[in-house]
N, C-alpha and C positions, 0 to 999 in steps of 0.2 A: 237540645238546650240541657245539656245535665247537670246533676248537682255534684257541689263537692265535698266525697265525703271525709270523715274521718277516717285515720286510724285506729284500729278497733283491736281487740279479743280472740281467741281462735275459738275451737269447738266448743267450751265451756261454757260460754256466754251466748248464748244467742244460733248455736248449728244447733241443726232439727238431728233428729235420730238418724241413725244410719239406714237404709236400706239396700236390698238387693237391686243392685240394676237392673233396666227391664230386661237385658239380653239376659242372666243368670241363666234361664230357664232352656232357652237356644241355645246356651253356650253344652248345657248339658244334655239335650236330644241329640246335638249334633255328636258329642263324642260317644252318645251307647251305639250312632247310626254305625260310626265310622268301625267302632269297636266290633260289633256285627260281621261289619263288611271283611275286616281283617282275618276274624277269627274263621270265617269261611274259604279265606285265600291260606291261612297258615300252614306251615310247614313244620314248625317247631312249636313248642311252650312257650309261652311268655318269660317263664322264669325260671327255665330248665332247658336249654342246648346250650351245645359245646359251642365253644371258640371255633373249631374246626372240624371238619367230616373226618378224622384219622383218629388213630388211638395213640398219639404221642402224647406223654405226660405233659411236656412243654409246651407253649406259643413257639419259644425260639428252634425247638426241633422240626415242631412243625411247618414251619419257612421254610427249611432246609430239607424236606422231604420234598421227593417228587413223587410228581402225580396228586400232594395231599391243596385243595379249594377250601376256598374260605365257603362257610353255610352260608344257606340264604337267609336274606335280613327277614327280621319277620314282621309280616305284613301291619300288624296290632301295633306296634311303634308307629312307623311311617303313616298309617293313617291317621294315628294321635297329631303327631308330628304334622302332619297337611292340614289337619282341623285346626290347629293353634293356628296355623301360620293362614288360613283363609278368615277366623274370625277374627285376628288381631283388629282389625280395622274400629269394629265392633265396638270395643274398648276403649278405645283409644279416643274419642267423641271427645272436644273441647268442652262441653257442657253439656250435665246429666240430670233433665227436671227430676228435681228432691219430691217438689209438692206442690199443690196449688190450692190457693187460699180464695173465697169466694168473697166478691166486693157486694155491699146492696146501695148501689147505685146506679146512677144514670149517666149515660152524657159521655163525653171525652175526660180521659184522666191526661194531667198532664204532671208535673215532675216530684219528686220523693227525694225526702234527707233521713236518714238514720241517726239513732239515736243508741251508738254501739253496746255503750256500759248499763244504759237502761233498756236495751234489748228491744228496743221498741220501732218502727219504720213508721214517718208522716206522709201522707199520701195527697194530693193535692187534686180531689175531684172535682173538678172543676165545671163539669157540665151538673153536677150534684151541689154546687153551691155549698160544699164541707171541704173538712180535713179529717180523713181516715187514721185512727188510730189503729195500728198494727201490730200485735205480737209474734213477729215472726216464727219462732221458735214455735210457741204453741197452735199457729196456722188458723190464729183466729183475729177480728176486730175489736177490738176492747173498748174504745170510744169512737163516736162520731161527732165532730168540732160543728157548729153551724153558723150560720150569721155572716158568710163570706161572702164577697160577688165574681163570681168567676177568678176563685185563686189559680194564679199560675207554677210559681214557683213558691219553695218553702225549705227554711236550712234551720236545722235544730244546730244551736252555737254551745257543745259544751261547755266549755271555759266559764261562757258567762250564763249558764243554763237558763238560754234564752231560744223559743220557736219563732221564725220570723216568718210571716206569710204574704205574699206579693198578690194583690189583689190586681185582674186585668180591664175591671169595668170602671172602677171608679180612680184605679190608680193610687189609692191607699194600701201601706202595709204594716200591719199589723204585727205589735211585739206582745208575747204570750209568754208568762211565767211557765218555765222549763218542767218544774215541778205539779203543779195543781192546777196545768193549763190554762188559768184564768187570762185577763187579757191586762196588760199594763198599759202600751200606747198605742196611739194609732199617727204615721208620719202620712202627714198629703203628699204628695205627688200629683203630677198634672194627668198622667194618664196611662194604662197600659203596663201598670208594674210587670216584672215578668223573673227572671233571671234573678238570684241572691247568693252572695259570696261576703266570704267575714275574711277580714285580715287580725288573727287575734292579738298578737302583737301590739299593734296600735286601736286595737279593739273597734274597728272601723267597719262596716256593714254598707256594703255595696251594691245596687239597687241596679236594672234598667230597668229602660222606661220610654215614654211617652214617642215625640219624633226623632229622638235621637238626645239621649245620655246619656249618664250615671248618676244615681244621686248616693250621697256621702252620707252615712249615718253614723254621728260618734254614738257607743251605745251605754259608756257611764254618764253623758250628757243628755242623752235622749230626747239628742236635737240635730237636726238635718244642716253638717256642715259644711256643704260643698256641692258641687256637679260637675263633670266631664262634659264637653260638648261633643256630639260625635254628628256625622252627613246623615244618620237616619238611625229606626230604632236597631239598638243590638240586640243581639240573641245572644250566644252563650259565650261566655269568657272565664278565664282563669287568671288566677293571680301566681306570680313567681314567688316561693317559698322563700329564695335563697337571692332576690334581689326584688326592684322596683317598678319592676313593669308589669301592665296589664294587658292582656292578650285578649283583643274584644272581635267576636265575628259581628261583620255591618252586611248583610245579606244585600239590602239596599243600594250597597254602594260597591255589592262585590269585589271586598276585603277586608282582611284584616287591619284594624286600628291598634294602634303598639299607645299605651298611653303610661307616662311616668306619674306614679303616686304622690310622689313628693310636692312634682310641680299641677297636678293633676288636668295635664294638659295630652297632647295627642304629641307623640316622638315622631311616627313614623306612620308611612300607610303600605300596608305588602297587598300587591293584587292576586288573584286569586285565577287558573285558567280553568275554572268549573265557576258555576251561580249556584246558588241557593242554598248561602253557606248559613247553616245552623248550627248544628254541634259541633265541641271543641273538646279537646282532649291535651293535654300537656305532661313528655319525656321529659322532664327539667336535669337530669340526670346528661341523657345524652342529648341536650338542645331541639328537643326534635316537637314541634308545633303539630297534631293532627285536625285535619278540617274534615267537616262529613258532608257534601255537598248531594242536592237533588238534583241537578241537571245538568251533566248527565248523573246517575249514582255513583258517586267516586270517594275514597278518601283520600285525601292530600296530605304532602307531608310536607311540610315547612323548617329552615334551620332558621332557629330563633336566633343565630347567631348573625346571619346577614338577610334574612328572609326570603331565600329563594328556595324555590320546588325543588325536593329530593328525591321523590317516589311518588306514585299513586298506584291505587287498587281499584277495582272495582267492589262495589259493597250494595246491600240491600236499596230498594227503592225509596221514598218517603222516610228517608231517616232524621230522627230529632236527638238521638242520644248517644252520647258515645264516649268511652272507656278506656283508659290505658294501666292495665294491667302489668305493674311492673315486676312481680316476682316470679310469672309465668313469660311476660316477656312478649304479650298478646293485646290487640285492639279488639272492643266487641264495640258493634254498631247495630243498635235497633231500629227497625223501621214498619212502615203503616205497612207497608205488603208483605208482612207476616212472616218475620223470618229474624235470626239474629246473624250479621256476619262474623267469622272469627279470623282476624288475620294474625299472621304470627310473623312476629316481629324478628330475623335474622342476624340484623345489625339494623345499626343506624336509618343504612337507606338501602335496605333490602328488606321487602317484603310480600309475602303470599298469602295467598287467601287459604284457608286449611281448612274451613266450612259453614255451611250454611245454616245454621239451625232451627225447624220450622216452630213460631210462635203460636200468632192468633191474626186473624186482618184485624187492621188499625190500631195494633200494638207497637204501636210508636216509641214510647217512652220507657224507662229503665232503670236500673241503678245497680252501680259495682259497690261494691260493699268490700273493700278487701278485709276486713276483722273477721269478717264471717264465710270469707270466699265462695261468696256467692251473686248473683247476679240474679238480678228481679225485674221481670217483664211486667208491664202493664196493659190487660187487655180488656178494652170496655167492654159494655153490652154487644152482641151482635146475634140479632135475631130471638133465638129460642136458649142459644149460650149467654148465660149471665157474665158480669163483669168479675174480673178475676185477677189474682196476681200470682204470675207462674215463677217459681222459684228455681233456680238451677245451679248447680252445684259448679265451681270452675274449677279441681281439680279432680 
């Protein structure tokens, strides 16, 4: 059930200080070892070896000389090249753990949302009935907002300087001032308020809730102005930026509902070949919709022009968040089985699993922030290991 991050700035605004990759020392040790091997076998010094075993002054003359043989290759150079070839995959991991940020929360952690310009991350700590405010660059929690009832969805909207929090237990949606984080308004929905998205141009906030509906909240008026009725409870949904459609995961019906924002009605229903479709991501430029399913654990790729399935790939079990990295043409799927599956997009209909990056048990939710070039995975408390955020660099 992914949140929709805003575009932001680069390393100067929220990036962590550079650290040597974890395999730096392994590279160094292997090079030294291979160098010793090369020196033990070497027949020529590395910086003082002739081109040919002859006294000809020029290489052209040497080539034409009878019995002139090439000099033996230097094993030190060969061993160095071999070391690079063997260790190259280590440096090619698509995600690199930059830092771990401890959280003083208990229970399940749900979704997250970034304030890219303000260098803040909002974390819905459902089991803790709080929203944690995190400075990712500094690696610490700066505030813990209390008084929520099973917060599930959270959305920071920079255009309106508002923070929205959806409460699963009551169904209420709290609107907070983005600067002071003081409460402004409470919208009362029926129950199980979950994912939140915003349509900036219309200043409309969409919230999935209840047994099957999307509520439409008008930010300026501060009112609930409509609903879109669905077959069962909606999970993740994505809004087109250059069109009027909303794509909604409806796992109870094993389908994707296509909603027209102008009429607030369902215009199409697309069936799926797998069940329990919870997270979703959109590649609008290539007209591709990514659906994360749990039964079996698969990524399903749909053509948004036709609704047809065009590709699929195996992913981590118990997935709950899914993101598309348009710059690197990757899909990231996090799951409670303790990993992030990285899938490379080789073309609109061609996908290959690039890596499975270990995370932590029950670390289902995550957030990809393009402006920070980071994927942040929420790991709940597990035994003696406290809750924490795992911050991965994506490049």
